[in-house]
C-alpha positions in Angstrom: 1.1 -9.8 -36.8 4.3 -11.5 -35.8 4.3 -15.2 -36.8 7.3 -16.1 -34.5 6.3 -17.3 -31.0 8.9 -17.4 -28.2 9.0 -20.8 -26.3 7.0 -21.2 -23.1 4.9 -18.4 -21.6 1.4 -18.2 -20.3 -1.9 -16.3 -20.7 -2.9 -14.9 -17.3 -6.1 -12.9 -16.9 -5.3 -9.3 -18.0 -7.4 -7.4 -15.4 -6.6 -4.2 -17.3 -10.2 -3.1 -17.6 -9.9 -1.4 -14.2 -7.7 1.3 -15.6 -7.3 1.1 -19.4 -10.0 3.7 -20.0 -8.7 6.1 -17.3 -7.0 9.2 -18.7 -3.6 10.1 -17.2 -4.2 12.5 -14.2 -1.4 14.9 -13.2 -0.9 15.0 -9.5 0.3 18.1 -7.8 3.8 18.1 -6.2 3.6 16.4 -2.8 4.6 18.3 0.4 7.5 15.9 1.0 9.4 13.4 -1.2 11.7 10.6 -0.3 14.2 10.2 -3.2 16.4 7.1 -3.0 20.0 7.5 -4.4 19.6 4.0 -6.0 16.7 3.9 -8.5 18.5 2.0 -11.2 20.5 -1.1 -11.9 24.1 -0.5 -10.9 26.0 1.5 -8.2 24.0 4.0 -6.1 24.5 7.7 -6.9 26.5 9.9 -4.5 24.6 12.7 -2.8 25.6 16.3 -3.8 23.5 18.0 -1.2 23.4 18.1 2.6 20.7 18.7 5.2 19.1 22.2 5.0 20.3 22.8 1.4 17.7 24.5 -0.8 16.9 22.7 -4.0 14.8 23.3 -7.1 12.7 20.9 -9.2 15.0 19.2 -11.7 18.2 20.0 -9.8 20.8 17.3 -9.7 21.0 16.1 -6.1 23.1 12.9 -6.5 25.9 12.2 -8.9 26.8 9.1 -11.0 30.4 8.2 -10.3 30.4 4.7 -11.8 29.9 3.4 -15.4 26.6 1.6 -14.7 24.6 4.1 -12.6 22.4 7.1 -13.0 22.2 10.6 -11.7 19.2 11.6 -9.5 17.3 14.9 -9.5 15.0 16.6 -7.1 11.3 16.2 -8.0 10.1 19.2 -6.0 11.3 22.6 -4.8 12.2 22.9 -1.1 14.8 22.1 1.5 16.7 18.9 2.3 15.2 17.6 5.5 17.3 14.4 5.9 19.7 12.0 4.2 19.0 8.6 5.8 17.7 5.1 5.2 14.0 5.0 4.2 11.7 2.3 2.7 12.6 1.3 -0.8 10.3 -0.7 -3.2 13.1 -3.1 -4.3 15.6 -3.3 -1.6 13.3 -2.9 1.4 15.4 0.0 2.7 18.1 2.2 1.3 19.7 5.6 1.6 17.4 8.4 0.4 17.3 12.2 0.3 14.2 13.6 2.0 13.0 16.9 0.7 10.4 19.1 2.4 8.5 21.1 -0.2 8.2 24.9 -0.1 4.9 25.0 -1.9 6.4 26.7 -4.9 7.5 24.7 -8.0 10.7 26.4 -9.3 12.3 24.6 -12.2 15.9 24.1 -12.8 16.1 22.5 -16.2 18.5 23.0 -19.1 17.4 24.9 -22.2 15.5 22.9 -24.8 17.5 21.5 -27.7 15.1 20.8 -30.5 17.8 20.5 -33.2 18.7 17.0 -32.2 18.7 16.0 -35.9 22.1 17.8 -36.2 23.5 16.3 -33.0 26.2 13.6 -32.9 25.1 10.3 -31.2 27.6 10.9 -28.4 26.0 14.3 -27.6 22.6 12.7 -27.4 23.9 10.0 -25.1 25.4 12.7 -22.9 22.1 14.5 -22.6 20.3 11.3 -21.8 22.9 10.5 -19.1 22.7 14.0 -17.6 18.9 13.6 -17.4 19.2 10.4 -15.4 17.0 8.4 -17.8 16.7 4.7 -17.0 14.7 1.8 -18.4 11.1 2.4 -17.2 9.7 -1.0 -17.9 11.0 -2.4 -14.6 14.7 -3.2 -14.8 15.8 0.4 -14.6 19.0 -0.2 -16.5 20.7 3.2 -17.2 19.7 4.2 -20.7 22.9 6.0 -21.7 24.8 2.7 -21.2 22.3 0.7 -23.2 22.4 3.1 -26.2 26.2 3.1 -26.2 27.2 -0.2 -27.9 30.6 -1.5 -26.8 33.4 -1.3 -29.2 33.1 -3.9 -31.9 29.3 -4.3 -31.4 26.9 -2.9 -34.0 23.1 -2.3 -33.5 21.0 -2.9 -36.6 17.6 -3.1 -35.0 16.0 -0.9 -32.3 12.9 -2.5 -30.8 10.5 -0.3 -28.9 8.7 -2.3 -26.2 5.0 -1.5 -26.0 3.9 -5.0 -24.9 3.1 -4.2 -21.3 2.2 -7.9 -20.8 2.1 -7.7 -17.0 -1.5 -8.0 -15.8 -3.3 -5.0 -14.3 -0.8 -2.4 -15.6 -1.9 0.2 -18.2 0.5 3.1 -17.8 2.4 2.3 -21.0 -0.9 1.8 -22.9 -2.2 5.2 -21.8 1.1 6.9 -22.7 1.0 5.4 -26.2 -2.5 6.7 -26.6 -2.1 10.2 -25.1 1.5 11.1 -25.8 2.0 9.3 -29.1 3.8 12.1 -31.0 6.2 12.7 -28.2 6.9 9.1 -27.7 7.7 8.6 -31.4 9.9 11.6 -31.4 11.9 9.9 -28.6 12.1 6.8 -30.7 13.7 8.8 -33.5 16.2 10.2 -31.1 17.1 6.8 -29.9 17.5 5.6 -33.5 20.0 8.4 -34.1 21.8 7.6 -30.9 22.2 3.9 -31.6 22.7 4.3 -35.4 20.1 1.4 -35.8 19.1 0.8 -39.4 15.7 -0.6 -38.5 13.1 0.4 -35.9 10.2 -1.8 -34.8 7.6 -0.7 -32.4 6.1 -3.8 -30.8 2.6 -3.6 -29.3 0.4 -6.5 -28.2 -2.9 -7.0 -29.9 -5.0 -6.3 -26.8 -4.1 -2.6 -27.1 -6.3 -1.6 -30.0 -6.5 2.1 -29.3 -2.7 2.4 -28.8 -2.1 0.6 -32.1 -4.6 2.9 -33.9 -3.0 6.0 -32.4 0.5 5.0 -33.4 -0.6 4.0 -36.9 -2.2 7.5 -37.4 0.8 9.3 -36.2 3.2 7.3 -38.3 1.0 8.1 -41.4 1.4 11.8 -40.7 5.1 11.9 -39.9 7.0 9.2 -41.6 7.2 10.9 -45.0 9.9 13.2 -43.6 11.6 10.6 -41.4 13.3 7.3 -41.8 10.5 4.7 -41.7 9.5 3.0 -38.5 7.5 -0.2 -38.5 4.7 -1.0 -36.1 4.6 -4.7 -35.3 1.4 -6.1 -33.7 2.2 -9.0 -31.4 -0.1 -11.8 -30.2 -0.7 -11.2 -26.5 1.4 -13.6 -24.4 3.2 -13.3 -21.1 6.2 -12.5 -20.7 6.4 -11.0 -24.2 7.7 -7.7 -22.7 10.9 -9.4 -21.6 13.9 -8.3 -23.8 15.0 -11.8 -24.9 11.5 -13.0 -25.7 10.6 -9.8 -27.6 13.8 -10.0 -29.6 13.1 -13.6 -30.5 9.4 -12.9 -31.4 10.4 -9.9 -33.6 13.6 -11.1 -35.3 14.0 -14.8 -34.6 17.4 -14.1 -33.0 18.2 -15.9 -29.8 20.3 -14.0 -27.2 22.9 -16.5 -25.9 23.0 -17.6 -22.3 24.7 -14.9 -20.2 24.6 -12.6 -23.2 23.0 -9.2 -23.9 20.7 -8.0 -26.7 23.5 -6.1 -28.3 25.3 -9.5 -28.9 22.6 -10.2 -31.6 22.6 -6.6 -32.9 19.5 -5.4 -31.0 18.6 -2.7 -28.5 15.3 -2.8 -26.7 13.7 0.4 -25.1 10.4 0.8 -23.3 7.9 3.2 -24.7 8.0 5.2 -21.4 11.7 5.4 -21.7 11.4 6.7 -25.2 9.1 9.5 -23.9 11.6 10.3 -21.2 14.4 10.5 -23.8 12.2 13.0 -25.8 11.7 15.1 -22.7 15.4 15.0 -21.9 16.7 15.9 -25.3 13.9 18.2 -26.7 12.7 19.8 -23.5 15.8 19.7 -21.4 13.8 18.0 -18.6 15.4 15.4 -16.3 13.6 12.3 -15.3 11.9 13.3 -12.0 8.3 12.2 -12.7 6.6 9.3 -14.5 3.2 7.7 -15.1 2.0 5.1 -12.6 -1.0 2.8 -12.6 -2.6 2.3 -9.2 -5.1 -0.5 -9.2 -6.5 -3.6 -7.5 -9.8 -4.6 -5.9 -9.1 -2.6 -2.7 -8.7 0.7 -4.6 -11.8 3.0 -4.8 -11.0 4.7 -8.1 -8.2 2.9 -9.9 -6.4 5.0 -12.5 -3.2 6.3 -14.1 -1.3 9.2 -12.6 1.6 11.3 -13.6 3.5 11.5 -10.3 6.8 12.9 -9.0 9.6 10.5 -8.1 9.7 10.2 -4.3 6.0 10.5 -3.8 4.8 8.0 -1.1 2.5 5.2 -2.2 -0.1 6.4 0.3 -0.4 9.7 -1.5 -1.3 7.8 -4.7 -3.8 5.7 -2.7 -5.4 9.0 -1.5 -5.5 10.3 -5.1 -7.3 7.1 -6.2 -10.1 7.6 -3.7 -8.5 5.6 -0.8 -9.1 2.0 0.1 -12.5 0.3 0.1 -11.4 -2.8 2.0 -8.6 -4.2 4.0 -5.6 -5.1 1.8 -3.5 -8.1 2.4 -1.0 -7.5 -0.4 0.6 -4.3 -1.7 2.8 -4.8 -4.7 5.1 -2.5 -6.5 4.6 -3.5 -10.1 2.3 -6.2 -11.4 1.3 -9.6 -9.9 3.8 -11.6 -11.8 7.1 -9.8 -11.3 6.2 -7.2 -8.8 7.6 -6.9 -5.3 5.5 -7.1 -2.2 5.7 -4.0 0.1 5.6 -3.8 3.9 4.5 -0.1 4.1 2.6 2.5 2.1 5.4 5.0 3.0 7.4 3.4 0.2 8.2 6.0 -2.4 7.7 6.0 -6.2 11.0 5.5 -8.0 11.9 5.8 -11.7 11.1 2.1 -12.3 7.7 2.2 -10.6 5.2 1.3 -13.3 2.3 0.4 -11.0 1.0 -0.1 -7.5 -1.3 -3.1 -7.0 -3.4 -3.5 -3.8 -5.3 -6.7 -3.3 -7.7 -8.1 -0.7 -7.6 -11.6 0.7 -10.1 -12.7 -1.9 -7.7 -11.8 -4.7 -4.4 -12.5 -3.1 -5.0 -16.1 -2.0 -2.4 -18.0 0.0 -1.9 -21.7 -0.7 -0.1 -24.4 1.2 2.5 -26.0 -1.2 2.3 -29.8 -1.8 4.8 -32.2 -3.1 6.1 -31.9 -6.6 4.3 -34.5 -8.9 6.9 -34.1 -11.7 4.3 -33.0 -14.2 6.9 -30.8 -16.0 4.5 -27.9 -16.5 7.1 -25.5 -15.2 9.6 -26.7 -17.8 7.0 -26.5 -20.6 6.1 -22.9 -19.8 9.5 -21.6 -18.9 10.4 -19.0 -21.6 14.1 -19.4 -20.8 14.1 -23.2 -21.4 15.2 -23.9 -17.9 14.3 -26.7 -15.4 12.6 -24.6 -12.7 11.7 -27.5 -10.4 15.3 -28.7 -10.3 16.5 -25.2 -9.5 13.9 -25.0 -6.7 15.1 -28.3 -5.2 18.7 -27.3 -5.4 17.9 -24.1 -3.6 16.1 -26.0 -0.8 19.2 -28.2 -0.5 21.5 -25.1 -0.5 23.4 -26.5 -3.5 23.9 -23.0 -4.9 27.0 -23.7 -7.1 25.3 -26.6 -8.8 22.2 -24.5 -9.6 24.3 -21.7 -11.0 26.8 -23.6 -13.1 25.0 -26.8 -14.1 21.4 -25.6 -14.5 22.0 -21.9 -15.7 20.4 -20.4 -12.6 21.3 -16.8 -13.6 19.4 -17.1 -16.9 16.1 -17.1 -14.9 14.4 -13.7 -15.3 12.0 -14.4 -12.4 8.9 -14.0 -14.6 6.9 -16.3 -12.3 5.5 -18.6 -15.1 6.7 -21.7 -13.2 4.9 -20.8 -10.0 1.7 -19.7 -11.9 1.3 -23.1 -13.6 2.5 -25.4 -10.7 -0.4 -27.6 -9.7 1.3 -28.3 -6.3 1.4 -24.6 -5.5 5.1 -24.7 -5.0 6.6 -21.1 -4.9 9.3 -22.1 -7.4 10.3 -18.6 -8.4 10.8 -17.6 -4.8 13.2 -20.5 -4.3 15.1 -19.4 -7.4 15.3 -15.8 -6.2 16.8 -17.1 -3.0 19.4 -19.1 -4.9 20.4 -16.1 -7.0 20.6 -14.0 -3.9 22.8 -16.5 -2.1 25.2 -16.8 -5.1 25.7 -13.1 -5.1 26.2 -12.8 -1.3 28.5 -15.8 -1.1 30.2 -14.8 -4.4 29.8 -18.2 -5.9 
């Protein structure tokens, strides 16, 4: 077990027992999908289709024309019904390609290339880019960019993130248990692409069966491959964050405003590793993923393999429907997830979970005055002063927050709000400040 502990952090209730024993269920292709052209960090993709065009499953329907962006593929076979603004789990609303299914699943995937061992790193990167693979742990950063170190930067350690520290979510846990061999094959492909000399698979110690499954698979396969190390981590939130994971594994600290590659590291999520395997070995673009649907309002919480563009309400139906009136629907987990205003919101590449809570679980509190207890400072994993940032946001002193108190280093983990005895929504104020600095170009 890792002996290095990142600063700050908290230990919220896991609430994973609702779905951690539930096998992954494969949902049929929905009758209609809403596929946003922006499902990733960076510029939106440009549509390649028009209304009434016929498309197949796996067909590219939006092209990446910028450096930091990702292509988008159809997740079903059918006809383009509309290209218009629709609900989006991150942006509220954005341009999407609406496809009406034909009822027949016709695949348009490239031939499998199982001889990746002989491929050049650049060729692997090209396949990953063409498949539209992005980080599937939440940030959705284009994977082909992440595994292409800038000139002058060298990667010596590849860290595979199996922490899944966000409460309620178990999609990564189930993938590590049920698709272990494929996930590890994706890790080896990533190792070749990045030319990393060391590979560490990091899993928190509350995932005993995933750890056991990985250990058994490594014992069977590592005799013929470069060794990979499984590192069991003490459960702690937000351990799944890149900077915290790098520090806990290597002791290296990513500088303010810097990237993991600045300290010779690349971090990839276990689900991303699986998507890389499917892209390179099976020739399959990223048009479906595993999603946890859970919460006290859900009749039968579970983990589902679902097509991108599937409405949230379809997953709710697959999970037995709702047993009580929800007051909060969250895309993601309770700490870093984003509240939704409709169940018409579609699943995107970065949707790891859907959390639906009643008024008993999603309690609303009236904030009181700050008592200067410094709990938020003590638990901040980025060593910031959250209460000061919140006060500067209230005072609309955006520039001071950004340049004097390192506003942009906040990763919005929510630890500050979680521990605040005055119930001040600190992270929401910080999010507002970051938004204002972008809009006002401060």
